[in-house]
C-alpha positions in Angstrom: 144.7 -112.0 -85.1 140.6 -111.9 -85.1 138.9 -114.8 -85.9 135.0 -116.1 -86.9 133.0 -113.4 -86.7 129.7 -114.3 -84.9 126.0 -112.3 -84.6 126.3 -112.0 -81.3 129.0 -112.7 -78.5 127.4 -113.2 -74.7 129.8 -112.8 -72.1 129.4 -114.7 -69.4 127.6 -118.5 -68.7 125.1 -117.4 -65.6 121.9 -118.3 -66.1 120.6 -114.9 -67.6 123.6 -115.2 -70.4 122.6 -118.9 -71.2 118.8 -117.7 -71.8 119.5 -114.6 -73.7 122.5 -117.2 -75.8 119.2 -120.0 -76.0 116.6 -117.4 -77.8 119.0 -115.3 -79.7 120.2 -118.9 -81.0 116.9 -120.3 -81.7 116.1 -117.4 -83.7 118.6 -118.8 -86.0 121.8 -116.5 -85.0 125.1 -117.2 -84.7 125.8 -117.5 -81.3 129.2 -117.6 -78.8 128.6 -117.7 -75.1 132.2 -116.9 -73.6 132.7 -118.2 -69.9 135.7 -117.8 -67.4 135.1 -121.1 -66.0 135.7 -124.5 -66.6 131.7 -124.8 -65.8 129.1 -123.3 -67.0 126.5 -121.6 -64.8 127.6 -118.5 -63.2 126.3 -118.5 -59.6 123.7 -120.4 -60.6 125.8 -124.0 -60.4 126.4 -127.2 -58.5 129.7 -128.1 -58.0 131.7 -130.6 -55.8 134.1 -129.8 -53.3 135.4 -133.5 -52.4 134.2 -136.4 -52.2 130.0 -136.8 -51.4 130.5 -133.0 -51.5 128.4 -131.8 -53.8 126.5 -128.8 -53.4 125.0 -125.6 -54.6 127.5 -123.0 -54.4 125.8 -120.1 -54.4 121.8 -119.9 -55.0 120.3 -123.2 -52.8 118.6 -124.4 -56.0 116.4 -121.9 -57.9 113.8 -121.6 -60.8 113.2 -120.2 -64.1 110.1 -118.4 -65.6 107.7 -120.9 -66.7 107.5 -118.9 -70.2 111.3 -119.4 -70.7 111.1 -123.4 -69.5 108.4 -123.5 -72.1 109.9 -121.5 -74.9 112.9 -122.8 -75.0 111.5 -126.4 -74.2 114.0 -127.0 -71.5 113.6 -130.7 -70.1 113.1 -129.4 -66.0 111.2 -130.6 -63.0 108.2 -128.6 -62.0 110.2 -127.4 -59.3 112.7 -126.0 -61.2 110.2 -123.5 -63.2 107.9 -122.0 -60.3 105.5 -120.0 -61.0 104.9 -116.8 -58.5 101.1 -118.0 -57.8 101.9 -121.7 -57.3 100.5 -122.9 -53.8 102.1 -122.8 -51.0 101.0 -125.7 -49.6 103.0 -127.6 -52.3 105.8 -125.9 -51.2 108.6 -127.4 -49.0 108.8 -126.4 -45.3 109.8 -123.0 -44.5 110.9 -123.4 -40.4 111.4 -120.3 -37.7 113.9 -122.0 -35.6 113.5 -121.6 -31.6 115.8 -121.7 -28.9 113.2 -124.2 -27.1 113.5 -126.6 -29.9 109.7 -126.2 -30.5 110.5 -125.1 -34.1 107.8 -123.3 -36.0 106.4 -123.9 -39.5 105.3 -120.9 -41.0 101.9 -122.0 -42.1 98.0 -121.5 -40.9 98.0 -124.8 -39.1 100.9 -124.3 -37.1 100.7 -120.5 -36.7 97.6 -121.3 -34.2 100.1 -122.0 -31.4 101.5 -119.0 -31.3 98.6 -116.9 -32.2 94.6 -118.0 -33.5 94.9 -114.3 -35.0 97.9 -114.4 -37.2 96.6 -118.3 -38.2 93.9 -116.6 -39.6 95.1 -113.7 -41.6 97.7 -116.0 -43.0 95.7 -117.1 -45.8 94.9 -113.5 -46.7 98.1 -112.5 -46.7 99.7 -115.3 -49.1 97.0 -114.5 -51.2 97.9 -110.7 -51.5 102.0 -112.0 -51.7 100.9 -114.0 -54.7 98.7 -111.5 -56.1 101.8 -108.8 -55.7 104.4 -111.5 -56.9 102.3 -112.1 -60.5 102.2 -108.1 -60.8 106.2 -107.8 -60.5 107.0 -110.7 -62.4 104.5 -108.6 -65.3 106.5 -105.4 -64.5 109.9 -107.8 -64.8 108.6 -108.9 -68.1 108.3 -105.7 -69.5 111.4 -104.2 -71.0 111.4 -100.4 -69.4 112.1 -97.5 -71.7 114.7 -94.8 -71.0 112.6 -92.9 -68.4 112.8 -89.9 -68.6 114.0 -90.4 -72.4 111.5 -90.3 -75.5 110.1 -94.4 -76.1 108.2 -95.5 -79.1 105.3 -97.4 -79.4 106.8 -100.6 -78.5 108.1 -99.6 -75.8 104.9 -98.1 -74.8 103.5 -101.0 -75.4 105.2 -102.3 -72.7 103.8 -100.0 -70.0 100.5 -100.3 -71.3 100.6 -104.1 -70.8 102.1 -103.4 -66.8 99.5 -100.6 -66.5 96.4 -103.1 -67.5 97.9 -105.8 -65.1 97.9 -103.2 -62.1 94.0 -102.5 -63.2 92.9 -106.0 -63.8 94.2 -106.7 -60.1 91.7 -104.7 -58.2 91.3 -101.5 -56.9 92.4 -102.9 -53.4 95.5 -105.1 -54.4 96.5 -102.4 -56.8 96.8 -99.6 -54.4 98.3 -102.2 -51.5 101.2 -103.3 -54.5 102.2 -99.9 -54.9 101.7 -99.2 -50.7 104.1 -102.1 -50.3 106.9 -101.3 -52.4 108.3 -98.6 -50.2 107.5 -99.9 -47.1 109.6 -101.9 -44.7 109.2 -105.6 -44.1 108.1 -104.7 -40.8 105.4 -102.4 -41.6 103.9 -104.6 -44.0 103.9 -107.4 -41.4 102.6 -105.2 -38.9 99.0 -104.9 -41.1 98.8 -108.3 -40.9 100.0 -110.5 -38.0 101.2 -109.4 -34.2 103.6 -112.1 -33.6 107.1 -111.1 -33.7 108.0 -114.5 -34.2 105.9 -114.9 -37.5 106.7 -111.2 -38.5 110.2 -111.9 -38.3 110.5 -115.4 -39.8 108.6 -113.6 -43.0 110.7 -110.6 -42.9 113.7 -112.6 -42.7 113.1 -113.3 -46.9 112.8 -110.1 -47.2 116.4 -109.0 -46.6 117.8 -112.3 -47.5 120.9 -111.5 -49.9 120.5 -107.9 -49.3 122.4 -105.9 -47.3 119.7 -104.1 -45.6 117.5 -104.7 -42.2 113.8 -105.2 -42.3 113.4 -101.7 -40.5 114.6 -100.5 -43.9 112.6 -98.6 -46.2 112.4 -100.7 -49.7 112.1 -103.9 -47.7 108.7 -104.8 -48.7 109.4 -104.6 -52.6 112.5 -107.0 -51.7 109.9 -109.3 -49.9 107.5 -109.3 -52.7 110.9 -109.9 -55.2 112.2 -113.1 -53.4 108.6 -114.0 -52.8 108.0 -114.0 -56.5 111.7 -115.6 -57.5 111.4 -118.4 -54.8 107.5 -118.9 -55.6 106.7 -118.5 -51.6 108.7 -118.3 -49.0 111.6 -122.0 -49.2 113.4 -122.8 -51.4 112.8 -125.0 -54.3 115.3 -127.7 -56.4 117.4 -127.4 -53.9 121.1 -129.4 -54.1 120.0 -129.2 -58.1 120.4 -125.4 -59.1 123.4 -126.8 -61.9 120.8 -128.9 -63.5 118.9 -125.4 -64.5 122.6 -124.1 -66.1 123.3 -127.3 -67.7 119.6 -127.6 -69.2 120.0 -124.2 -70.6 123.6 -124.6 -71.9 122.3 -127.9 -73.7 119.2 -125.5 -75.0 122.2 -122.8 -76.7 124.0 -126.0 -77.9 120.5 -127.9 -79.5 119.7 -124.0 -81.4 123.5 -124.0 -82.9 124.7 -121.5 -80.3 128.5 -122.3 -78.9 130.1 -122.2 -75.6 133.9 -122.1 -74.7 134.6 -122.1 -71.1 137.9 -121.1 -69.7 137.9 -118.4 -72.1 138.6 -115.1 -69.9 137.4 -111.8 -71.5 139.9 -109.1 -71.2 138.1 -106.2 -73.1 135.6 -105.4 -75.0 136.8 -104.1 -78.6 135.5 -100.4 -79.2 135.7 -98.2 -82.4 134.3 -94.6 -82.8 131.8 -95.6 -79.9 130.7 -99.5 -81.3 131.2 -102.3 -80.3 133.0 -104.6 -82.6 133.8 -107.8 -80.7 136.0 -108.5 -77.7 139.7 -109.4 -77.1 140.7 -112.2 -74.9 143.1 -112.9 -72.0 145.5 -114.8 -74.4 145.3 -112.3 -76.9 143.3 -113.7 -79.4 140.2 -111.2 -80.9 136.6 -112.3 -81.9 134.7 -109.6 -83.4 130.4 -110.0 -84.2 127.6 -108.0 -85.0 126.5 -107.6 -81.6 128.3 -108.0 -77.3 125.4 -109.0 -74.6 127.5 -109.0 -71.2 126.0 -110.8 -68.7 128.6 -109.7 -66.1 127.6 -107.1 -63.6 127.4 -103.2 -65.0 130.3 -101.9 -62.7 132.6 -105.2 -64.1 131.4 -104.7 -68.1 131.7 -100.5 -68.6 134.1 -99.5 -66.5 136.3 -102.7 -66.8 135.6 -104.7 -69.9 135.0 -101.4 -71.8 136.5 -98.6 -69.7 135.9 -94.9 -68.7 137.9 -93.6 -71.9 134.7 -94.7 -74.3 132.1 -93.6 -72.1 130.5 -90.1 -71.6 131.7 -89.1 -67.9 127.6 -88.5 -66.5 127.4 -92.1 -67.5 130.4 -93.4 -65.9 129.7 -91.3 -62.8 126.0 -93.1 -62.6 128.2 -96.3 -62.8 130.5 -95.8 -60.6 127.6 -94.9 -58.1 125.9 -98.4 -58.2 125.5 -100.2 -55.1 127.1 -103.2 -54.9 127.4 -103.8 -50.7 127.9 -107.4 -50.9 127.1 -108.8 -47.2 126.7 -113.0 -47.7 129.1 -115.6 -47.0 128.4 -119.5 -47.3 129.0 -122.1 -45.2 128.9 -125.9 -46.5 129.1 -128.7 -44.5 129.8 -132.4 -45.4 128.3 -134.7 -42.9 128.2 -137.9 -41.8 124.0 -137.6 -41.8 123.5 -137.6 -38.3 123.4 -133.3 -37.6 119.5 -134.1 -37.2 118.7 -131.1 -39.1 115.1 -131.3 -40.8 114.3 -130.8 -44.7 112.9 -127.5 -45.7 114.2 -124.2 -45.7 114.8 -123.2 -41.8 116.0 -119.2 -40.5 117.8 -118.1 -37.3 115.5 -115.4 -37.5 114.0 -114.8 -34.0 112.9 -111.3 -34.0 112.7 -108.2 -36.0 114.9 -106.1 -33.7 117.6 -109.3 -34.0 117.4 -109.3 -37.8 118.0 -105.5 -37.5 120.6 -105.9 -34.8 122.3 -108.0 -37.6 122.4 -105.9 -40.3 123.5 -103.3 -38.2 127.1 -104.8 -37.6 127.4 -104.7 -41.4 126.8 -100.6 -41.6 129.9 -100.4 -39.6 132.0 -102.9 -42.0 131.8 -105.5 -39.6 130.4 -109.4 -39.1 127.5 -109.9 -37.0 127.9 -111.7 -34.3 124.2 -113.1 -34.1 123.7 -113.7 -37.5 120.7 -114.4 -39.7 121.2 -117.4 -41.1 119.3 -119.1 -43.8 119.8 -123.0 -43.7 119.0 -125.7 -46.5 119.9 -129.3 -46.4 120.5 -131.9 -49.4 121.8 -135.7 -48.6 124.6 -135.1 -46.3 125.5 -131.6 -47.3 124.2 -128.6 -44.8 124.5 -125.3 -46.6 124.4 -121.9 -44.4 123.3 -118.8 -46.1 125.2 -116.2 -43.6 124.1 -112.4 -43.3 125.8 -110.2 -42.3 129.2 -110.4 -43.9 130.5 -107.4 -45.6 132.7 -107.4 -48.6 134.6 -104.5 -47.2 135.6 -104.9 -43.7 136.7 -102.1 -41.8 138.9 -103.0 -39.4 140.3 -106.6 -41.1 140.7 -108.3 -44.5 138.7 -111.6 -45.5 142.3 -113.8 -45.5 141.8 -113.3 -41.8 138.4 -113.2 -40.9 137.2 -116.4 -43.0 137.4 -118.7 -39.7 135.6 -116.5 -38.2 132.6 -116.8 -39.9 132.3 -120.2 -40.1 133.1 -120.7 -36.4 130.2 -118.2 -36.0 127.8 -120.0 -38.6 128.3 -123.6 -37.2 128.0 -122.3 -33.6 125.1 -120.5 -34.2 123.1 -123.4 -35.8 124.9 -125.7 -33.4 122.9 -124.0 -30.5 119.4 -125.9 -32.0 120.9 -128.7 -33.1 123.6 -130.5 -30.6 124.3 -133.0 -33.2 125.8 -131.3 -36.0 129.8 -130.5 -34.8 129.9 -134.4 -34.7 128.2 -134.9 -37.4 130.8 -132.6 -40.1 133.3 -134.5 -42.6 134.3 -131.4 -44.5 133.6 -127.8 -45.1 133.9 -124.7 -47.6 133.7 -121.6 -47.0 132.7 -119.1 -49.9 133.3 -115.6 -48.2 132.2 -112.5 -50.0 135.3 -111.9 -51.9 135.4 -115.3 -53.0 132.4 -114.7 -54.1 133.9 -111.6 -56.1 137.1 -113.6 -57.2 135.6 -117.1 -58.4 132.1 -116.1 -59.2 132.8 -112.6 -60.6 130.5 -111.1 -58.1 131.5 -107.5 -57.6 131.5 -106.8 -54.1 130.5 -110.2 -53.4 127.0 -108.7 -54.7 124.7 -111.8 -55.6 122.0 -109.6 -57.5 124.9 -107.5 -59.7 124.0 -104.4 -57.7 121.1 -103.7 -54.8 117.6 -103.8 -55.3 116.9 -100.7 -53.7 113.9 -98.2 -54.4 116.4 -96.0 -56.1 118.1 -99.5 -58.4 115.0 -100.7 -59.6 112.2 -100.8 -62.2 113.7 -97.7 -64.8 116.3 -96.5 -62.3 118.5 -100.1 -62.9 120.7 -100.7 -63.5 121.2 -96.4 -63.8 118.5 -93.7 -64.5 118.1 -93.6 -68.3 119.7 -97.1 -68.8 117.3 -99.3 -67.9 116.7 -101.0 -71.4 119.3 -102.9 -71.9 121.6 -100.6 -74.3 124.7 -99.1 -73.0 126.5 -95.7 -75.0 128.5 -97.7 -77.0 126.0 -98.7 -79.9 125.7 -102.4 -80.2 126.5 -103.5 -76.4 124.0 -104.7 -74.1 123.3 -105.8 -70.8 121.7 -108.7 -70.0 123.1 -109.8 -66.2 121.3 -109.7 -62.8 122.1 -106.1 -62.5 119.9 -104.8 -65.3 115.8 -105.1 -64.7 114.2 -108.0 -63.9 116.9 -109.3 -62.3 118.3 -110.4 -59.1 118.0 -113.6 -57.5 117.1 -116.3 -60.1 114.8 -116.0 -62.7 116.4 -115.4 -66.2 113.8 -112.5 -66.5 117.0 -110.6 -67.0 118.3 -112.6 -70.1 114.9 -113.1 -71.5 114.2 -109.3 -71.7 117.3 -108.4 -73.1 117.2 -110.7 -76.3 113.5 -109.8 -76.6 114.9 -106.3 -77.3 117.3 -106.6 -80.1 114.6 -108.1 -81.8 
């Protein structure tokens, strides 16, 4: 039975879907958001795994772009809307854990004990990264035309604004930004620092969430990308990711939009290459003039639409999108006596250590000496574990979960001996859990790897970077499109603006 004609149906209540819904509802459109889980937020969610055990399940906090907070009048604290150029001194500490217990905070003053030269260079590095983040933010605010297709004045105007931003950056910063994108994180950092400890700590941010090592081409770009989303090196709003998406959900409703949870979309109804609505798992059909999907491109196009309604070459390109998730999350409820300081802590002792951790993932194996990034919120310790590939060569995640959990705890306990005795409860989220529970195909946090052949006008696939699909009235608005990856809301904002 078909019911209710809506202007727009949005599949998935992740942060990008909610951003798009809020913008469209604010324009006066009749908007319906459909979410498979019982709670909104997608992977930007805070949830409970037991008494006193409330955690940011997937992303450690996060932030929205300031213009989104302003446009939607969201009642969020400043920490939840981070400008790419926010002062580093205003951020929580970013700490590189050292085997001797003399842990290194990555700032100009602390770096002096490692290298006077590196301490002197650090402010210039921060200045360049802030500038590069600002340029990238402008690029992400630009709706990419379907290169090499012809494009109109409106799309060309966006590119003109981007070109102006590059020109205003100054010749030196403009060239250095363009040079940095294809560089390895190691090469980029070699131009500023001599200490491997300093370089490794910063390089870890460049591989965070990606199946890449710091010696991989394009990790200069991913370092700038993560710096932009975080507003620097460390995470913000830790333990409160759910506040962001709850504020967005409230905004959607305040503008007249509707959100339905525990509703699974089975397929998108297509007639004569035009999206007409959605068919739910319970058989219900809901019609709409436009469909926006915040699910990843592979799931949207290959599962919800189906190859039979898409051009063969487009199907091939979609199948070729690189996902390759290799992240696991281990959350520990403690009695508070773990001894771990506040801030963002990295187990990244050297560039070679990080590259070898990545080497395991290349062969479908779990890193025995993993790169970890650790945050705390109250009595909860959250561990981001790399590398734990979704596609294990010789085992399965039903078997290997306990191994990853033990590796994470043992590795961190080597730095904080009181950790093990402080643990009260624990929760592992494997790459398979990221797929099955949070809807992330192959456990990819970014709905597709951020790589040189999958960014800007080549995201999600070449020729389809403006949120459109071969199906008329079907658009993509999730992290898998240009502007997406991590927590920012840019992809959802751009998708809504592209419909004007």
